[in-house]
C-alpha positions as CSV (number, residue, x, y, z in Angstrom):
1,X,33.8,-5.9,-17.5
2,X,35.4,-2.9,-15.9
3,X,32.1,-1.1,-15.7
4,X,30.5,-4.1,-14.0
5,X,33.3,-4.3,-11.5
6,X,32.9,-0.6,-10.7
7,X,29.2,-1.0,-10.3
8,X,29.6,-4.0,-8.0
9,X,32.1,-1.9,-6.0
10,X,29.7,1.0,-5.8
11,X,26.9,-1.2,-4.5
12,X,29.3,-2.7,-2.0
13,X,30.0,0.8,-0.7
14,X,26.3,1.7,-0.6
15,X,25.5,-1.5,1.3
16,X,28.2,-0.7,3.8
17,X,26.8,2.9,4.3
18,X,23.3,1.5,4.8
19,X,24.5,-1.0,7.5
20,X,26.4,1.8,9.2
21,X,23.3,4.0,9.3
22,X,20.8,1.2,9.9
23,X,19.8,2.2,13.4
24,X,19.0,5.7,12.1
25,X,17.0,4.3,9.1
26,X,15.0,2.0,11.4
27,X,14.0,4.9,13.7
28,X,13.2,7.3,10.8
29,X,9.6,7.2,9.7
30,X,10.4,9.1,6.5
31,X,11.9,5.9,5.1
32,X,8.5,4.2,4.9
33,X,7.1,7.0,2.7
34,X,9.8,6.2,0.1
35,X,8.6,2.6,-0.2
36,X,7.7,1.4,-3.6
37,X,6.1,-2.0,-4.5
38,X,9.4,-3.9,-4.6
39,X,12.1,-1.3,-3.6
40,X,12.7,1.6,-1.3
41,X,14.6,4.8,-1.9
42,X,17.3,5.4,0.8
43,X,19.2,8.6,1.1
44,X,23.0,8.1,1.6
45,X,25.8,10.6,1.5
46,X,27.1,11.3,-2.0
47,X,30.0,8.9,-2.8
48,X,32.8,10.4,-4.9
49,X,35.2,7.9,-6.3
50,X,38.8,9.4,-6.5
51,X,40.1,10.2,-10.0
52,X,43.0,12.1,-11.6
53,X,42.2,15.3,-13.6
54,X,44.6,17.1,-15.8
55,X,44.7,20.9,-15.7
56,X,46.2,23.6,-17.9
57,X,50.0,23.8,-17.5
58,X,49.9,27.6,-17.8
59,X,47.7,28.0,-14.7
60,X,49.1,28.9,-11.3
61,X,50.4,26.0,-9.3
62,X,50.2,25.4,-5.5
63,X,52.1,28.1,-3.7
64,X,51.9,30.7,-6.5
65,X,49.9,33.9,-6.7
66,X,49.4,36.9,-4.5
67,X,50.5,37.0,-0.9
68,X,53.6,36.4,1.1
69,X,55.0,33.1,2.4
70,X,53.4,32.2,5.8
71,X,50.4,34.6,5.3
72,X,47.3,33.2,7.1
73,X,44.3,32.5,4.9
74,X,40.9,33.3,6.4
75,X,37.8,31.0,5.8
76,X,36.3,31.8,2.4
77,X,39.4,33.8,1.1
78,X,40.0,33.1,-2.6
79,X,36.4,31.8,-3.3
80,X,34.7,33.3,-6.3
81,X,31.2,32.0,-5.7
82,X,28.4,34.4,-4.9
83,X,27.0,34.7,-1.3
84,X,28.6,34.6,2.1
85,X,31.3,32.0,2.6
86,X,30.7,29.1,4.9
87,X,33.2,27.4,7.2
88,X,31.8,23.9,7.0
89,X,31.7,21.2,4.4
90,X,28.4,20.8,2.6
91,X,26.5,17.6,2.9
92,X,25.4,16.1,-0.4
93,X,22.7,13.4,-0.5
94,X,22.3,10.6,-3.0
95,X,19.1,8.5,-3.2
96,X,19.7,4.8,-4.0
97,X,16.9,2.4,-4.8
98,X,17.3,-0.8,-2.7
99,X,15.1,-3.8,-3.0
100,X,13.1,-4.8,0.1
101,X,14.8,-8.2,-0.2
102,X,18.2,-6.6,-0.1
103,X,17.1,-4.4,2.8
104,X,16.0,-7.5,4.7
105,X,19.3,-9.2,4.0
106,X,21.2,-6.2,5.5
107,X,18.9,-6.2,8.5
108,X,19.5,-10.0,9.0
109,X,23.3,-9.5,8.8
110,X,23.4,-6.6,11.1
111,X,21.2,-8.2,13.8
112,X,22.6,-11.7,13.1
113,X,19.0,-13.1,12.6
114,X,18.6,-16.8,11.9
115,X,16.5,-17.9,8.9
116,X,12.9,-19.0,9.8
117,X,12.2,-22.6,10.4
118,X,9.1,-23.2,8.2
119,X,6.1,-25.5,8.7
120,X,3.4,-26.1,6.1
121,X,3.8,-26.3,2.4
122,X,0.5,-25.3,1.0
123,X,-0.4,-21.9,-0.5
124,X,2.6,-19.7,-0.8
125,X,4.4,-20.5,-4.0
126,X,8.0,-20.8,-5.1
127,X,9.2,-20.0,-8.6
128,X,10.3,-22.9,-10.9
129,X,11.5,-22.7,-14.5
130,X,10.1,-25.0,-17.2
131,X,11.0,-25.0,-20.9
132,X,7.7,-25.3,-22.8
133,X,8.2,-24.1,-26.4
134,X,10.7,-23.5,-29.2
135,X,11.5,-20.1,-30.6
136,X,13.5,-18.9,-33.7
137,X,15.5,-16.5,-31.6
138,X,17.2,-16.7,-28.2
139,X,20.5,-16.8,-26.3
140,X,23.0,-19.5,-27.4
141,X,22.9,-20.9,-23.9
142,X,19.3,-22.1,-24.7
143,X,20.1,-23.4,-28.2
144,X,18.2,-26.6,-29.0
145,X,20.6,-28.9,-31.0
146,X,18.1,-31.5,-32.0
147,X,15.5,-29.1,-33.3
148,X,18.2,-27.0,-35.0
149,X,19.5,-30.1,-36.8
150,X,15.9,-31.1,-37.8
151,X,15.3,-27.7,-39.4
152,X,18.6,-27.9,-41.3
153,X,17.7,-31.4,-42.5
154,X,14.3,-30.3,-43.7
155,X,15.8,-27.3,-45.5
156,X,18.5,-29.6,-47.2
157,X,15.9,-32.1,-48.4
158,X,13.5,-29.3,-49.7
159,X,16.4,-27.7,-51.6
160,X,17.5,-31.2,-52.9
161,X,20.9,-30.7,-51.4
162,X,20.8,-33.8,-49.2
163,X,23.0,-36.7,-50.3
164,X,22.0,-40.0,-48.7
165,X,25.4,-41.5,-49.4
166,X,27.2,-38.5,-47.9
167,X,24.7,-37.2,-45.3
168,X,26.3,-33.9,-44.3
169,X,24.0,-31.3,-42.8
170,X,25.3,-27.9,-42.0
171,X,22.8,-25.6,-40.1
172,X,22.7,-22.0,-41.1
173,X,21.4,-19.1,-39.0
174,X,17.7,-19.6,-40.2
175,X,17.8,-23.2,-38.9
176,X,18.6,-22.2,-35.3
177,X,16.0,-23.0,-32.7
178,X,16.0,-22.1,-29.0
179,X,14.2,-23.3,-25.9
180,X,11.7,-20.9,-24.4
181,X,11.3,-20.8,-20.6
182,X,8.2,-20.4,-18.6
183,X,8.0,-19.6,-14.9
184,X,5.7,-21.8,-12.8
185,X,4.9,-21.5,-9.2
186,X,4.9,-24.4,-6.8
187,X,3.4,-24.4,-3.3
188,X,6.0,-23.7,-0.6
189,X,4.6,-22.5,2.7
190,X,1.9,-20.4,4.4
191,X,2.6,-17.5,6.6
192,X,0.2,-15.3,8.6
193,X,0.9,-12.3,10.7
194,X,-1.7,-11.0,13.2
195,X,-0.9,-7.5,14.5
196,X,-2.8,-6.5,17.6
197,X,-2.6,-3.0,19.1
198,X,-4.1,-1.3,22.1
199,X,-5.8,1.9,21.0
200,X,-7.1,3.0,24.3
201,X,-6.8,6.6,25.5
202,X,-3.3,6.1,26.9
203,X,-1.8,5.2,23.5
204,X,-0.9,8.5,21.7
205,X,0.3,9.3,18.2
206,X,4.0,8.8,19.0
207,X,3.3,5.3,20.5
208,X,1.4,4.3,17.3
209,X,4.2,5.6,15.2
210,X,6.6,3.4,17.0
211,X,4.3,0.4,16.3
212,X,4.1,1.4,12.6
213,X,7.9,1.5,12.2
214,X,8.4,-1.7,14.1
215,X,5.7,-3.5,12.0
216,X,7.4,-2.2,8.7
217,X,10.7,-3.9,9.6
218,X,8.9,-7.1,10.8
219,X,7.1,-7.2,7.5
220,X,10.4,-6.6,5.6
221,X,12.2,-9.5,7.4
222,X,9.3,-12.0,7.2
223,X,8.7,-11.2,3.6
224,X,12.3,-12.2,2.8
225,X,11.6,-15.6,4.5
226,X,8.3,-16.3,2.7
227,X,7.1,-15.6,-0.8
228,X,4.0,-14.0,0.4
229,X,2.3,-13.1,3.7
230,X,-1.3,-12.9,4.9
231,X,-1.7,-10.0,7.4
232,X,-4.6,-9.4,9.7
233,X,-5.0,-6.4,12.0
234,X,-6.8,-6.2,15.4
235,X,-7.3,-3.0,17.4
236,X,-8.7,-3.1,21.0
237,X,-9.7,-1.0,23.9
238,X,-12.3,-2.6,26.1
239,X,-13.5,-4.5,23.0
240,X,-11.6,-5.8,19.9
241,X,-12.3,-5.7,16.2
242,X,-10.6,-6.7,13.0
243,X,-9.7,-3.7,10.7
244,X,-7.7,-3.0,7.6
245,X,-4.1,-1.7,7.7
246,X,-4.9,1.9,7.2
247,X,-7.5,1.9,10.1
248,X,-5.0,0.0,12.3
249,X,-2.5,2.8,12.2
250,X,-4.9,5.8,12.1
251,X,-7.6,4.9,14.6
252,X,-8.0,7.3,17.6
253,X,-9.9,5.7,20.5
254,X,-10.4,6.3,24.1
255,X,-11.6,4.3,27.1
256,X,-10.4,1.3,29.1
257,X,-8.4,-1.8,28.1
258,X,-9.3,-5.4,28.0
259,X,-6.4,-7.2,26.4
260,X,-8.2,-10.6,26.5
261,X,-10.7,-9.3,23.9
262,X,-7.9,-9.1,21.3
263,X,-6.5,-12.6,22.1
264,X,-10.0,-14.1,21.8
265,X,-10.5,-12.5,18.4
266,X,-7.0,-13.6,17.2
267,X,-7.8,-17.2,18.2
268,X,-11.2,-17.0,16.5
269,X,-9.5,-15.8,13.2
270,X,-7.0,-18.6,13.3
271,X,-9.6,-21.3,14.2
272,X,-12.0,-20.2,11.4
273,X,-9.6,-19.4,8.5
274,X,-6.0,-20.7,9.1
275,X,-5.5,-24.4,9.9
276,X,-2.5,-24.6,12.2
277,X,-0.9,-27.6,10.6
278,X,-0.6,-25.6,7.3
279,X,0.2,-22.1,8.4
280,X,3.2,-20.4,10.0
281,X,1.5,-18.0,12.4
282,X,3.1,-15.0,14.0
283,X,1.4,-12.9,16.6
284,X,2.6,-9.4,17.5
285,X,0.9,-7.4,20.2
286,X,1.7,-3.8,21.1
287,X,0.4,-2.0,24.2
288,X,1.6,0.4,26.9
289,X,1.1,-2.3,29.5
290,X,-2.2,-1.2,31.1
291,X,-4.9,-3.7,31.5
292,X,-8.4,-3.3,33.1
293,X,-7.8,-5.8,35.9
294,X,-5.7,-8.6,37.3
295,X,-8.5,-11.0,36.4
296,X,-8.3,-10.1,32.7
297,X,-4.5,-10.5,32.8
298,X,-5.0,-14.0,34.2
299,X,-7.5,-14.8,31.4
300,X,-4.9,-13.5,28.9
301,X,-2.2,-15.8,30.2
302,X,-4.6,-18.8,30.0
303,X,-5.5,-17.9,26.4
304,X,-1.9,-17.7,25.5
305,X,-0.9,-20.9,27.2
306,X,-3.8,-23.1,26.0
307,X,-4.8,-21.6,22.6
308,X,-2.5,-19.1,21.0
309,X,1.0,-20.5,21.7
310,X,0.1,-24.0,20.5
311,X,-1.3,-22.5,17.3
312,X,1.6,-20.2,16.5
313,X,5.2,-20.1,15.6
314,X,5.9,-17.1,17.7
315,X,4.1,-14.7,20.0
316,X,5.8,-11.3,20.5
317,X,4.7,-8.6,22.9
318,X,6.1,-5.0,22.5
319,X,5.5,-2.6,25.3
320,X,5.5,0.9,24.0
321,X,6.4,3.4,26.7
322,X,3.7,6.0,27.6
323,X,3.4,8.5,30.3
324,X,0.0,7.1,31.2
325,X,0.9,3.4,31.0
326,X,1.8,1.4,34.1
327,X,3.8,-1.2,32.2
328,X,2.4,-4.0,34.4
329,X,1.4,-6.4,31.6
330,X,5.1,-6.9,30.5
331,X,6.0,-7.7,34.1
332,X,3.2,-10.3,34.3
333,X,4.2,-11.9,31.0
334,X,7.9,-12.1,32.2
335,X,6.8,-13.6,35.5
336,X,4.6,-16.2,33.8
337,X,6.8,-17.2,30.8
338,X,10.3,-16.2,31.9
339,X,13.0,-16.3,29.2
340,X,12.8,-20.0,28.5
341,X,9.7,-20.3,26.4
342,X,10.9,-20.6,22.7
343,X,7.6,-19.3,21.4
344,X,7.5,-16.1,23.5
345,X,9.6,-12.9,22.9
346,X,9.1,-9.8,25.0
347,X,10.5,-6.4,24.5
348,X,10.2,-2.9,26.0
349,X,10.2,-0.2,23.4
350,X,10.9,3.1,25.1
351,X,11.3,5.1,22.0
352,X,12.2,4.9,18.3
353,X,15.9,4.2,19.0
354,X,14.8,1.1,20.9
355,X,13.1,-0.4,17.9
356,X,16.3,-2.1,16.6
357,X,16.7,-4.0,19.9
358,X,13.0,-5.0,19.9
359,X,13.5,-6.5,16.4
360,X,16.4,-8.5,17.5
361,X,14.5,-9.9,20.5
362,X,11.5,-10.7,18.4
363,X,13.3,-12.4,15.5
364,X,16.4,-13.9,17.0
365,X,14.8,-17.3,17.8
366,X,14.3,-18.1,14.1
367,X,10.9,-19.7,14.5
């Protein structure tokens, strides 16, 4: 019990350190490279729990040894280790495996994110426990009294020990029977994320890295709200196409930008594959704010208003700052939708440090 209490205390300290450094972790692309299937390795400063140690009573005590009272000690004096002495404390790192679910919980607490309001209960499955068989071994909490008594009765009758006038049956270890559990999965809800990104010439590697980091944390949070997620990726310049995740983050394109091409393709994907009454649909679009013309922006606003917003839980636009981008599209969206539309969240992401504020804007509505 003491070891369990110490372990819980350790994880509480680790959780506090992660929350304290969350902004740095969100902005740090190295973290994604540490991701496993269900957990992620996070470096935190080494945590030393205080303890008493007993030394040799014959050794010199504090204040004993060579030197006169009041003599100044220089940095490194008295050290026996090899190499030049340093004047600063060394930093020791400890890697801790944290589940993605726990990481999402920390993110939710730190950003005060509300839980998602679901719709649709079709394909995504929730785990349920059913007891389907009987075993000869198991924990006492799953002991099956009736089956145990039945086995004891059969053994007594077979051994001719059963007295019908004095029917006492005492189970022994070999008579014990235990329930066996089986996990089944029941439909809960459907969730689809469509990521759209401008890959025109004005979107450089740093802008795409900001998108990649933002998408990772969006995935982490939404995965904690749903058992599973469908993800679709769209890239666009003057035309749009659906690609896989790796292509989405690695594509290098050039040319102009027609944002409406991405919105048309997103609507086509939803209409053909994802019935809106069964799916929770999230749309995330990232761009530097340039569009080919005002006419295309007008078409984008019409597509959002009449087709994409009615079909989705949430539409989020993240404007990634670029030296070549005008940023006009964000201003147009703000002018058209304002801050009152519950299905629209807009954010300007100037750099990696601004990702945490974008996440809060995107997810704070709990839709």
